[in-house]
C-alpha positions as CSV (number, residue, x, y, z in Angstrom):
1,X,145.8,155.3,27.6
2,X,142.4,156.9,26.9
3,X,141.5,158.7,23.8
4,X,141.4,162.0,25.7
5,X,144.9,161.5,27.1
6,X,146.2,160.7,23.6
7,X,144.5,163.8,22.2
8,X,146.0,165.9,24.9
9,X,149.5,164.6,24.3
10,X,149.2,165.0,20.5
11,X,147.9,168.6,20.9
12,X,150.6,169.6,23.4
13,X,153.2,167.9,21.3
14,X,152.3,170.4,18.5
15,X,152.2,173.4,20.9
16,X,148.5,174.1,20.0
17,X,145.7,175.3,22.2
18,X,142.4,173.7,22.4
19,X,140.9,176.7,20.5
20,X,143.5,176.3,17.7
21,X,142.9,172.6,17.3
22,X,139.1,173.0,17.4
23,X,139.3,175.7,14.7
24,X,141.4,173.4,12.5
25,X,139.0,170.5,13.0
26,X,136.0,172.8,12.5
27,X,134.4,172.0,15.9
28,X,133.7,174.0,19.0
29,X,136.4,174.3,21.6
30,X,133.8,173.0,24.1
31,X,133.4,169.8,22.0
32,X,137.1,169.3,21.7
33,X,137.6,169.9,25.5
34,X,135.0,167.1,26.2
35,X,136.9,164.7,23.9
36,X,140.2,165.6,25.5
37,X,138.8,165.2,29.0
38,X,137.0,161.9,28.2
39,X,133.6,163.4,28.9
40,X,132.4,162.6,25.4
41,X,133.6,160.7,22.3
42,X,133.9,162.2,18.9
43,X,131.7,161.0,16.0
44,X,133.4,158.8,13.5
45,X,133.6,161.7,11.0
46,X,135.5,163.8,13.6
47,X,137.6,160.9,14.7
48,X,138.7,160.6,11.0
49,X,139.5,164.3,10.9
50,X,141.5,164.0,14.1
51,X,143.5,161.1,12.7
52,X,144.1,162.9,9.5
53,X,145.2,166.1,11.2
54,X,147.7,164.3,13.5
55,X,148.8,162.1,10.6
56,X,148.0,159.0,12.6
57,X,145.7,156.0,12.2
58,X,142.2,155.8,13.8
59,X,143.3,152.5,15.3
60,X,146.2,154.3,17.1
61,X,143.7,156.7,18.6
62,X,141.4,153.9,19.7
63,X,142.6,151.2,22.0
64,X,140.8,148.8,24.4
65,X,140.8,151.4,27.2
66,X,139.0,153.8,24.9
67,X,136.2,151.4,24.2
68,X,136.0,149.8,27.6
69,X,133.5,151.4,29.9
70,X,133.8,150.8,33.7
71,X,130.8,151.6,35.8
72,X,131.5,151.5,39.5
73,X,129.5,152.7,42.5
74,X,126.2,152.7,40.6
75,X,123.3,150.5,41.5
76,X,121.2,148.8,38.9
77,X,118.1,147.6,40.6
78,X,119.5,145.7,43.6
79,X,122.8,144.8,41.9
80,X,125.8,147.0,42.8
81,X,129.4,146.6,41.6
82,X,131.5,146.9,38.6
83,X,130.1,146.5,35.1
84,X,132.7,146.1,32.3
85,X,131.9,146.2,28.7
86,X,134.8,144.9,26.6
87,X,134.0,144.5,22.9
88,X,136.9,143.5,20.7
89,X,136.5,145.5,17.5
90,X,138.2,143.9,14.5
91,X,140.1,145.9,12.0
92,X,137.6,144.7,9.4
93,X,134.7,146.1,11.4
94,X,136.3,149.4,11.9
95,X,137.2,149.7,8.2
96,X,133.6,148.9,7.4
97,X,132.3,151.5,9.8
98,X,134.7,154.1,8.3
99,X,133.6,153.3,4.8
100,X,129.9,153.5,5.7
101,X,130.5,156.9,7.4
102,X,132.3,158.1,4.3
103,X,129.4,156.8,2.1
104,X,126.8,158.5,4.3
105,X,128.8,161.8,4.2
106,X,128.8,161.6,0.4
107,X,125.1,160.9,0.3
108,X,124.3,163.8,2.6
109,X,126.4,166.1,0.5
110,X,124.6,165.0,-2.7
111,X,121.3,165.4,-0.9
112,X,122.2,169.0,0.1
113,X,123.2,169.9,-3.4
114,X,119.9,168.5,-4.7
115,X,117.9,170.5,-2.2
116,X,119.9,173.6,-3.0
117,X,119.2,173.2,-6.7
118,X,115.5,172.6,-6.1
119,X,115.2,175.7,-3.9
120,X,116.9,177.8,-6.7
121,X,114.3,176.6,-9.2
122,X,111.4,177.9,-7.0
């Protein structure tokens, strides 16, 4: 099951519209629609918000089908066919990525506070 399909089932299971869920996640309805229709993938920060909102685990949202990309009917040079990218992502790697994203978020928040305080001094 793709990430978009899971998001759709979770949202409908809670009787929410895309507008309502987008507001609660503080994203645009258009962005949420793209995630739900598998036209785009959410950034790690948004993926963590989604998992938190639905009281689930990021790992439950992501599965092999969500990280496998099939590319059919496209020619690359003279080669035509199916290209499959299948990277097994370990739980340790995902935890590391999540921690890094959280650390980056904290740094950006600290940087914003510093900039705001510097602007107030001028």
